[in-house]
N, C-alpha and C positions, 0 to 999 in steps of 0.2 A: 413506499418508504420515502421520507423527505429528509433533506440535509440542508442546513443553513450554515454558510461560511461567509464571514465578512458581510453579513446582511443580505446575501443572495441565497435564495432557496431553489432547490432542485428536487425533483421527484425521480426515484429510480425503482424499477421493478426489483424483485428479490434478486440479490447478487449471485452470480455464478462463482467460478474460481477467481479469487482475488489474489494478487501478488504485489509485493513492494520491491522496487529496485532503485538503485542509485542512478541518476542521470549524469550526463557529461558535465553539468554545472555543479555537481556535488549535492544537489537536492534529492529528495526521495519521492518517487511517483507511486501512487496507488493506481493499479491497472486491473482491468478485468480481462481474462484470457480471451483472445480473439479480437480485442479492441486495441489498436496501437496508440490511441490517445489516452492520457492519464485522466482518471476521474478526479484526482486531487493531487496536489504537490505540497510537500512540507520540507522545511530546512533540515529536520532531523528524522532519523528512522523511527524514533519513539513517537514523534508527532504524526508521522505517516500511519503508524499502527493505530493511533488514537482516531485518526480520520476514518480509517477502514472500519473500526468498531462503531463509529457514528453511522456509517452506511448500513451496517448490519451487526447488531450486538452479538449474534451467534456465530459470526464468521471467524475462521482461523486462517488468516492469510499466509501464503508462502512468502518468506522474507529472504532476500538475497544476502548472503554473508559478505561483509565488506572488509574483513580483517582475517589474519591468520590466527587460528586457535588450535588447540590439541584435538578438536573435533572436526575441523574443516578449514578451508581456505577460501579466499575470494572466488566468486562465481559459482559457489555451491549454494544450494537452497536448503532452508529449514522451515518446518511448520512452526508457526508461532502459537 
């Protein structure tokens, strides 16, 4: 599988468990479980979700909740 962002291409094997979490700078990181380094970083959660879908269209990443809702609060996870 290949991904091109800002003119740079990278190849990845089939992705394992992918998750999206907010970093200390307020950006959103797309990460694979077991790898501390982000695969991609985006300024918004939606853009991070789109980047995850570019990596694997069949993926359903776990997404960190970043606000209080009637269904959860920050630091809770939801499948997207």
